[in-house]
C-alpha positions in Angstrom: 2.3 -1.7 -27.9 0.6 -2.0 -24.5 -3.1 -3.0 -24.8 -5.9 -4.1 -22.5 -4.5 -7.7 -23.0 -0.8 -7.2 -23.5 1.8 -5.7 -21.2 4.7 -3.9 -23.0 7.3 -2.0 -21.0 9.6 0.3 -22.9 13.3 1.0 -21.9 12.5 4.6 -21.2 9.4 3.8 -19.2 10.8 3.1 -15.7 8.2 5.0 -13.6 8.8 7.8 -11.2 12.4 7.0 -10.4 13.4 7.6 -14.0 16.3 5.1 -14.1 17.8 3.9 -17.3 17.0 0.5 -18.7 17.8 -1.3 -22.0 15.7 -3.2 -24.5 16.6 -6.7 -23.2 15.7 -5.8 -19.6 12.5 -4.1 -20.8 11.5 -7.2 -22.7 12.3 -9.4 -19.8 10.0 -7.3 -17.5 7.2 -7.4 -20.1 7.4 -11.1 -20.6 7.3 -11.8 -16.8 4.4 -9.5 -16.3 2.5 -11.0 -19.2 3.2 -14.5 -17.8 1.8 -13.4 -14.4 -1.3 -11.8 -16.0 -2.2 -14.9 -18.0 -1.2 -17.7 -15.6 -1.9 -16.5 -12.0 -4.9 -15.8 -9.9 -5.2 -12.5 -7.9 -4.9 -14.4 -4.5 -2.3 -17.1 -3.9 -4.5 -19.0 -1.4 -8.2 -19.2 -0.5 -7.5 -17.0 2.5 -7.1 -14.0 0.3 -3.4 -13.4 0.4 -2.4 -11.3 -2.6 -0.3 -12.1 -5.6 2.4 -9.4 -5.6 4.4 -10.5 -8.6 3.5 -7.5 -10.9 4.4 -5.0 -8.1 7.6 -6.8 -7.5 8.8 -6.9 -11.1 8.0 -3.3 -11.8 9.6 -2.1 -8.6 12.7 -4.0 -9.5 12.7 -2.7 -13.0 11.9 0.8 -12.0 14.9 0.9 -9.6 17.4 -0.4 -12.2 17.4 -4.1 -11.4 18.8 -6.5 -14.0 16.9 -9.2 -16.0 18.4 -11.8 -13.7 17.2 -10.0 -10.6 13.6 -9.9 -12.0 13.7 -13.5 -13.1 14.9 -14.5 -9.6 12.1 -12.6 -8.0 9.5 -14.1 -10.3 10.8 -17.7 -9.9 10.9 -17.3 -6.1 7.2 -16.4 -6.0 5.5 -18.2 -8.8 5.7 -21.6 -7.1 3.0 -20.9 -4.6 0.6 -18.9 -6.9 -2.7 -20.5 -7.8 -3.4 -20.8 -11.5 -5.7 -18.3 -13.1 -9.4 -19.1 -12.7 -11.6 -19.8 -15.6 -13.9 -16.9 -16.6 -17.6 -17.4 -16.8 -18.5 -16.1 -20.2 -22.2 -15.8 -19.4 -21.4 -13.5 -16.5 -19.1 -11.1 -18.2 -21.7 -9.4 -20.4 -24.0 -9.0 -17.5 -21.5 -6.9 -15.6 -22.4 -3.9 -17.8 -25.5 -3.6 -15.6 -24.2 -2.4 -12.2 -27.2 -3.8 -10.4 -26.3 -7.2 -11.7 -22.6 -6.6 -11.1 -23.2 -5.9 -7.4 -24.2 -9.5 -6.9 -20.8 -10.6 -8.1 -18.7 -8.2 -6.0 -16.5 -9.5 -3.1 -16.3 -13.0 -4.6 -12.9 -14.1 -5.8 -14.5 -16.6 -8.2 -15.5 -13.6 -10.3 -12.1 -12.0 -10.5 -11.5 -13.4 -14.1 -15.0 -12.1 -15.0 -14.3 -8.6 -13.8 -10.8 -8.7 -15.4 -12.3 -9.7 -18.8 -15.0 -7.1 -18.4 -12.7 -4.2 -17.6 -10.3 -5.3 -20.4 -13.2 -5.1 -22.8 -14.2 -1.7 -21.4 -10.7 -0.4 -21.7 -10.4 -1.7 -25.3 -13.6 0.2 -26.1 -13.0 3.4 -24.2 -9.4 3.6 -23.2 -8.0 3.1 -19.7 -8.3 6.8 -18.6 -12.0 7.0 -19.6 -12.7 3.7 -17.8 -11.1 5.0 -14.6 -13.2 8.2 -14.9 -16.3 6.1 -15.4 -15.7 3.5 -12.7 -13.7 5.3 -10.0 -13.8 9.1 -10.5 -17.3 9.6 -11.8 -19.0 10.5 -8.4 -22.0 8.2 -8.9 -23.0 5.2 -6.8 -21.0 2.7 -9.0 -17.7 4.7 -8.9 -18.0 5.4 -5.1 -18.5 1.7 -4.5 -15.4 0.9 -6.5 -13.4 3.6 -4.9 -14.3 2.3 -1.4 -13.2 -1.2 -2.5 -9.9 0.2 -3.8 -9.0 1.1 -0.2 -10.1 -2.2 1.3 -7.7 -5.0 1.9 -9.8 -7.1 4.2 -9.0 -10.8 3.8 -11.5 -12.9 2.0 -12.0 -15.2 5.0 -11.5 -15.3 8.7 -8.4 -17.3 8.9 -5.1 -17.7 10.6 -1.8 -16.5 9.0 -0.2 -19.4 7.2 2.6 -21.1 9.1 5.3 -20.4 6.5 5.0 -16.7 7.2 5.7 -17.1 10.9 8.9 -17.8 12.8 9.3 -21.2 14.6 7.3 -21.4 17.8 5.1 -18.4 16.9 1.3 -18.7 17.5 -1.1 -18.5 14.6 -2.1 -14.8 15.1 -5.4 -14.3 13.3 -5.9 -11.6 10.8 -9.6 -11.5 10.9 -11.1 -8.2 9.8 -7.6 -7.2 8.8 -6.8 -3.5 8.5 -6.8 -2.3 4.9 -3.6 -3.1 3.1 -4.5 -1.0 0.1 -3.6 -3.7 -2.3 -6.0 -2.8 -5.1 -4.8 0.8 -5.0 -1.2 -0.4 -5.1 -2.1 -2.6 -8.1 -3.7 0.3 -9.8 -0.7 2.5 -9.0 1.6 0.4 -11.2 -0.9 0.4 -14.1 -1.3 4.1 -14.1 2.3 5.0 -13.4 3.6 2.7 -16.2 0.5 3.4 -18.4 -0.3 -0.3 -18.8 -4.0 -0.8 -19.7 -4.0 -4.5 -18.7 -2.6 -3.6 -15.2 -5.3 -1.0 -14.8 -7.9 -3.7 -15.6 -6.2 -5.9 -13.0 -6.4 -3.2 -10.4 -10.1 -2.6 -11.1 -10.9 -6.3 -11.1 -9.0 -6.8 -7.8 -11.0 -4.0 -6.2 -14.2 -5.6 -7.3 -13.5 -8.8 -5.5 -12.7 -7.0 -2.2 -15.2 -6.2 0.5 -16.1 -2.6 1.1 -15.2 -3.0 4.8 -14.2 0.6 5.3 -17.4 2.1 4.0 -18.9 3.0 7.4 -15.6 4.6 8.5 -14.7 6.5 5.4 -18.2 7.8 4.7 -18.9 8.5 8.4 -15.7 10.5 8.8 -16.5 12.4 5.6 -20.0 13.3 6.7 -18.7 14.4 10.1 -16.1 16.6 8.4 -18.9 18.6 6.8 -20.1 19.9 10.1 -16.6 20.3 11.6 -15.8 24.1 11.4 -12.1 23.7 12.6 -9.4 24.2 10.0 -7.2 21.1 9.4 -4.1 21.0 11.6 -0.9 19.1 10.7 -1.4 15.3 10.2 1.2 14.4 12.8 -0.6 16.6 15.4 -3.7 14.5 14.7 -1.7 11.3 15.3 -0.3 12.7 18.6 -3.7 13.9 19.7 -5.3 10.5 19.2 -2.4 8.8 20.9 -2.9 11.0 24.0 -6.6 10.2 24.2 -7.3 8.3 27.3 -10.2 6.2 25.8 -8.0 5.2 22.9 -5.0 4.4 25.2 -7.3 2.1 27.3 -8.6 0.4 24.2 -5.1 -0.1 22.8 -3.9 -1.5 26.2 -6.5 -4.3 26.2 -7.1 -4.9 22.5 -6.1 -7.8 20.4 -5.8 -8.0 16.6 -9.3 -9.6 16.4 -10.9 -6.5 17.9 -10.7 -4.4 14.7 -14.2 -3.8 13.3 -14.8 -2.0 10.0 -11.2 -0.9 10.0 -11.3 0.7 13.4 -10.1 -0.6 16.8 -12.9 -1.8 19.0 -13.8 0.9 21.5 -12.3 3.8 19.6 -14.9 4.5 16.9 -16.2 7.9 18.1 -12.7 9.1 19.0 -11.2 8.0 15.6 -14.1 9.5 13.6 -13.7 12.7 15.5 -10.0 13.0 14.7 -10.5 11.8 11.1 -13.2 14.3 10.5 -10.7 17.1 10.9 -9.0 16.0 7.7 -10.3 18.6 5.2 -8.1 19.6 2.2 -8.6 22.6 0.0 -8.0 22.1 -3.7 -5.1 24.6 -3.6 -3.5 22.6 -0.8 -3.4 19.3 -2.7 0.2 19.0 -3.6 1.6 20.1 -0.3 -0.9 18.0 1.7 0.2 15.1 -0.5 3.8 15.7 0.5 2.7 16.0 4.2 0.8 12.7 4.0 3.9 11.1 2.5 6.1 12.5 5.3 3.7 11.5 8.1 3.4 7.8 7.0 7.2 7.4 6.8 7.6 9.1 10.1 5.1 6.8 11.8 6.5 3.7 10.1 10.1 4.5 11.0 9.3 5.4 14.6 7.5 2.1 15.1 10.5 0.1 13.8 12.3 0.1 17.1 12.0 -2.0 20.3 14.7 -1.8 23.0 17.1 -4.7 22.8 15.7 -6.0 19.5 16.7 -5.9 15.9 14.7 -3.0 14.2 11.8 -4.2 12.1 9.2 -2.3 10.1 5.5 -2.9 10.8 3.8 -4.8 8.0 0.7 -2.7 8.0 2.3 0.7 8.4 4.7 -0.3 5.6 1.8 -0.7 3.2 0.7 2.9 4.0 4.1 4.0 2.7 4.3 1.7 -0.2 1.1 3.0 -1.8 2.1 6.7 -1.5 3.6 7.0 -5.1 0.1 6.7 -6.6 -0.8 10.0 -5.1 2.1 11.7 -6.9 0.9 10.0 -10.1 -2.8 10.8 -9.7 -2.0 14.5 -9.0 -0.3 14.7 -12.4 -3.3 13.4 -14.4 -5.1 16.4 -15.8 -8.1 14.2 -16.8 -9.0 13.4 -13.2 -11.2 16.0 -11.5 -9.5 18.0 -8.7 -12.4 17.1 -6.4 -11.6 13.4 -6.9 -7.9 13.9 -6.2 -8.8 15.8 -3.0 -11.2 13.1 -1.9 -8.8 10.3 -2.6 -6.1 12.0 -0.5 -8.5 12.7 2.4 -9.6 9.1 2.5 -5.9 8.0 2.6 -5.1 10.3 5.5 -8.1 9.1 7.4 -7.1 5.5 6.9 -3.6 6.3 8.0 -5.0 7.7 11.2 -7.3 4.7 11.9 -4.5 2.2 11.3 -2.0 4.1 13.4 -4.5 3.4 16.2 -4.9 -0.2 15.1 -1.2 -0.7 15.4 -1.2 0.4 19.0 -0.3 4.1 18.5 3.5 3.6 18.6 5.4 6.6 20.0 6.4 9.2 17.4 10.0 10.1 17.4 13.0 9.9 15.0 15.6 9.9 17.6 16.4 6.2 17.0 16.7 6.8 13.3 18.9 9.8 13.7 21.3 7.8 16.0 21.1 4.6 14.0 24.4 3.0 13.1 24.2 0.8 10.0 25.3 -2.8 10.3 28.4 -2.2 8.2 29.3 0.7 10.5 29.5 3.1 7.5 27.1 5.6 6.0 27.3 5.1 2.3 25.0 6.7 -0.3 21.4 5.5 0.0 21.2 4.5 -3.7 24.3 2.3 -3.3 22.1 0.0 -1.1 19.9 -1.0 -4.1 21.9 -4.1 -5.0 21.3 -5.5 -1.5 17.5 -5.0 -1.9 17.5 -6.4 -5.5 19.3 -9.5 -4.2 16.8 -10.3 -1.4 14.7 -13.4 -1.4 11.5 -11.4 -1.1 7.9 -11.2 -2.4 8.3 -7.5 -3.4 7.4 -5.7 -0.2 11.0 -4.7 0.5 11.8 -3.2 -2.9 8.4 -1.4 -2.8 9.3 0.2 0.5 12.8 1.1 -0.7 11.3 2.7 -3.9 8.7 4.6 -1.8 11.4 5.9 0.5 13.6 7.1 -2.4 10.6 9.0 -3.9 9.7 10.4 -0.5 13.3 11.7 -0.1 13.0 13.5 -3.5 9.7 14.9 -2.6 10.9 16.2 0.8 13.5 18.5 -0.8 10.7 20.9 -1.9 9.1 21.1 1.5 11.9 20.7 4.0 11.3 24.2 5.5 7.7 23.4 6.4 6.7 23.1 10.1 5.0 19.8 9.4 8.2 18.2 7.8 9.7 15.6 10.0 11.9 13.4 7.8 14.3 15.9 6.2 18.0 16.3 5.6 20.4 14.0 3.7 21.8 12.5 6.9 18.5 11.4 8.3 17.2 10.1 5.0 20.4 8.1 4.4 20.3 6.5 7.9 16.6 5.7 7.4 17.3 3.9 4.1 20.2 2.0 5.6 17.8 1.1 8.5 15.2 -0.2 6.0 17.7 -2.4 4.2 19.4 -3.6 7.4 16.1 -4.6 8.9 15.1 -6.6 5.8 18.4 -8.5 6.0 18.5 -9.0 9.8 17.7 -12.2 11.6 14.1 -13.2 12.3 10.9 -12.4 10.5 11.3 -9.6 7.9 8.3 -7.6 9.2 6.4 -7.1 12.5 3.0 -8.6 11.7 1.1 -8.2 14.9 0.3 -5.1 16.9 2.7 -3.0 18.8 1.9 -4.7 22.1 4.8 -7.0 22.4 3.5 -10.3 20.9 5.4 -10.0 17.6 8.5 -8.5 19.2 8.9 -11.6 21.3 9.9 -13.5 18.1 12.4 -10.9 16.9 15.9 -11.9 18.0 17.7 -9.8 20.6 20.5 -7.6 19.5 24.0 -9.0 20.2 
């Protein structure tokens, strides 16, 4: 049985994809996840790069991977993890007082303390009640935690480690990095698989992140209250901000170090103005969730092309797709207030807008996807590409993206006739999924890790 301290995955518990697994594979997944929980720290280096092992294992398991695939993924990523930090027993009890706890936030040394605290709270109250209390309660404490759920700012101002860069590539800095939504992704797997221990991991991870998006999220939310205009389509908001001359000028001259509080330097007023037009009515929740899902895939796929280069997905935009399944899971939880679900989705869309700007406002078009010819020159079923992704030497990002695309395809079937729908039709979805797998296997870095201003693309090999 799954508890606040023990991860147990059942064969019939494979997440949203609902694939079939057997007892031995379920046990293998459980054992690997337990090993990660007990032995590894949340960050694999002092720079704040995240441990993705639990995401990787469950994404593999939830898409039908074998025990061998999962073991390979685990072994390939455990070598560089830091061992679990020791908890400070004298600190854990004090975290019950939020005024005391605030002094421990945004400090990775206290990850084991927050993990132990939330495990105890879950043991006492149950994981749903703990989430209601610490994320969806509407008070100062839960708002603080919800803000940190969306933050992915790195712990320090450091350069990207050399092993992540191709030969000859400069050390692009990731200072004040855009939110990578890691805590929300961690929480996603806990809620989707109903694993109390992983819910505790998500909460503890959020607690040791900075609330670097506070000014943007709360500022846009406040501005929305006085904005009388009805919300247009999400993609129209992206197109509007891309056409803004002030934003265009800032994008042209900006570097990655010029992102402040999640927003590109020189675009604060313009980004807040666009983000303030995101206003969702409770009765629109499900459809706006599907629209958000569509718009992130649209932007990510459109940005994957550069003339003469192998296609590559942008590392930041990819995270905005990978996290999307949590919104499908959250919307199904009848114990979460509808107001919290709406607010969570509004924040996600506003961050999508801000980081579309941060990535240089890449042109929005699916023409390249529609005309894409897979590397094997054939268009086989999208699901048939899974063994290729399961076999990748990866840290989990590729299989998470594949899983998110598969779920997006399923979701799109219900809304394909809507004006806002961009990614629709079996042919387009199949080419898109082939594109994703081909790009992960193609020469050069797996992802574009700098802005869409040419620097990263210089290190992507030319097409033959």
